[in-house]
N, C-alpha and C positions, 0 to 999 in steps of 0.2 A: 504493500500500500504506500502510495506517495503521501508523505505527511505535509507536503507543501511548505517546507522550510529550507529548501536548498539555498545555499549562500548566506544563510543567517549565521550569526556568531554566538556561540554558547560558552559560558564560563561554568565549569564544573569544579566545585570544591570537594576535598576529600577524594580526589580522583584516583589515588592508589588503592582505595577500597574496592571491594567487589561490585557494589551497586554503582559507585561512581564510574568505574572503568567500563562496566557493561553498558552504562548509559552512553558513554563516549563512543563506544563501538557502534551502537545503533545510530546515533546522530551522525557519525562519520559516514556511515553507509547512505544516509539521507542527504549528503553533500553539505553538512553544516561544518563551518570552520570552528576550531576548538581552542579554548584556553583552559588548560588543565592545571589545577592548583592543589598543593598539599604542602605540609611542612618538610617532608623528605621527598625529593623529586628525582633522585639519581636513577632509580630503577624505572620510574615512570617515564623518564626521557627515553630510555631504551625501548620500552614497550610501545611508546607513542609513535616510533618510527614506522611501525607496521600499519598504522591507521591510514586509510585511503582519503585523507583530506589534509588541508593545511592546519598544522597544530603547533602551539607553543606551550611549554610547561613553565610555570612560574611558582616559586616558593613564596608562601605567605602564611602568616599566623592569623587565623580567623577570629582570634579573641582580641586583636589589636587593630583599632581603626586606622592608624597610620600605615600599618603593613598592608591592610586591605586596599586602602586608597592608592598606595604605590603600585600594587599589583594591577589594579584596574587601569591606572594611568598607562602602564606598560602595554596592557591589552589594547587600549585605545590607540597608542602609538603604532601598534602592529596592524590592527584591523579597522580602526576608526570608530568602532562601536561595540557594544555588547547587547544582543537582542534577547538572549535566553540565559537565565541563571538557574542552575541546579545545585542546591546547597546540601551536600550529603555529609559533611564533616560532623562528627559527634563522638561521644563516649558513653559507656554505661554508668560510670561513676561509682562511688562508694556504696556498699550495701549493708543493711542491718536495720535495727529498730530505728524508726524515724527520729526519736528523741535522743538516740545515742550517736546520730550523725553529727559531726562538728559543723560549725558555721562554714568552715573552709570547704567541707564536702559539698554542701549545698551551693556555695559560690562557684566551685569548679564546674559542676554540672550546669549551673545557670549561665555561666560565661560561655561555655563551649556549645551546649545544646540549645540555648535560647538566644542569648544576647548577640552571639555571632551572626545570627540570621537578621537581626535588626541592623547590625553594622554593614553587612553585605548589601542590604537593600538601600541603605543611605548612600552607599558609594555608586551603585549601578542604576538606580531609578531615574536620576535627572536626565541621563542620555536616553533612556527608554521613553520618558515623557516627551522629550524633544522629538523623538522619532514617531511617537504616536502608536507604538507597538512594542509589546514586551511580554515575556513569560517568566514567572518566578515560581519555582517548586522547591520545597524543603522536605526533609524527612522527619516525620514524627515517629510514632510507634503505636502498637496496640496499647502500650502503657499509658498513652494520653487519655484513653477512655476506659481502660480496664487495668487500673493500677495494681501492682503486685506488692505484697506487704513489706518486703525487704528491699524495695527499690525506690524509696521515697524521693531521693535526690533526682533520679532519672524521671520518675513519674511526674514530678512537679514541673521540671523544665520542659518536658515534652507536651504536657497539657497546656502550659503557657504558650508554647510555640504554635500549637493548633489554634488557640484563641487569637493569637497575634495575626496569623495568616488570614483568618476569617475577617478580622477587623481591617486588615490591610486591603483585602479584596473589595470592601465597600468603597474605599477611597480611590483606588487606582484604576478601576475599570474605565472610568471616565477618560483616562489618559491612554487607553488601549492596552493596559497592562493587566494580565490575568494572574491571580495569585492562588496557588493551591498547594496542598501538602499530600504526601503519600505516607500511609501508615503500614509498614511491613510488620511481620511477626515471624520470628524464628527462621531467619534466612541463613543460608550457608555463607557465612562471612567469618573473618578473623575473630570478630567479637563473640559470636556464638561458638566458634571452635574453642576459644578459651574457656567459655562457660562449661562446655561439655568435657573438656580435658580435666578441668577441676572436679567436675561431678564424677567422672570415671575414676579418678584417683581416690576421692572420698569414699566411693562405693566399692572400690576394688574390682571393677569390671572393665570391659573393653569400651572404647569410644562409642562403637555402634550400639552397645547395650545401654550406655548412658543416654544416648539420643532416644532410644526406644522407650526407656523408662520415663524420661522427661516428657515425651509426648503423651504417654499413658496417664501420668500423674499430674502434670502441670498444664498441658495444652490439649485437653480432650476434644476441643472443638475442631482441631485439625484432623479431620477424618481421613485425609490422604496418608496419614502416618509417615510423614517425611518433613524435612526442612524445605523451605522454599529456596529457589535458585535466584541468584542476583539478577540474571537476565529476565526473570519474570517480573521483578520490581522495575527494572529498567524499561521494560515494554510499557508499563503504566505511565512512567515518567515521560517517555517519548510521546505518548498520546497527549498528555497534558500540555506539553510545550509546543504542540503542533497546531496547524490551522484546522486539523480534523477535530480538535478539542476546543474549538473557539467559543462554545457555550458552557464550558465548565469553569466555574469561578467560585472561589471560597470553599472548595470541597476538601475533605480529609479522606482521601481515597484509600480504602483498606486493600492491602495485598497480603492477606494473612491466613489464607487457607481455612477460614472460619474460626480462627483462634478467639476472636471477640464474640462472645455468645450473647449478643443482644441485637435488636433491630436498630436502635438509635446509635448515632455516632458518639 
């Protein structure tokens, strides 16, 4: 399917991650020029050489407005604009009883999982408004609407991000900018690999057995009985940033295999 975004320019943060890079691959195949960003870009630069589109890799700290602004300015120098922003950078943060988490734990998750999205928007929206066209997609989580007891720092930041994106969508559609989020659950990424490796060690079982028991005990709504794949999330993102998704605005699109067991978002 032609997504009708050929020759657009997309910025993808957290591009070394599975979801970020799979999104880059889809957009590259659609003829989108790419600005790929992360804190560590050495391996990313090697991988990006295989993408069938003009691509630059830029190092940036998404918790620092100055670093973001500098990255965006370099992108403008190269391509003249940024039309699409896909902000995938994030962390799981500290886990435990909500009142046993330190202020620093909450601030870390807040800065990386929430405030970075505000700062990215500040840097990129003026040009999108000027152009009268733009797409902004962030990554929330099932945790934004179905919080888990030991993940209060992550739950709080992701819920705030979902609310922020809805709020932003009301203001920016008049400028031609559509704002949406995608809410994955239990995707095959380095983040969930780490979770399952820790679980396997604690239970004294194999990695696959840890995944199986986690699905049975913690995510009964995922009836496919598997983790999602990064490319399955990337496909949803690609729709949201395209002309094919031009009437989707302010959504928090679940790509969770049914993990969230409710009708409402």
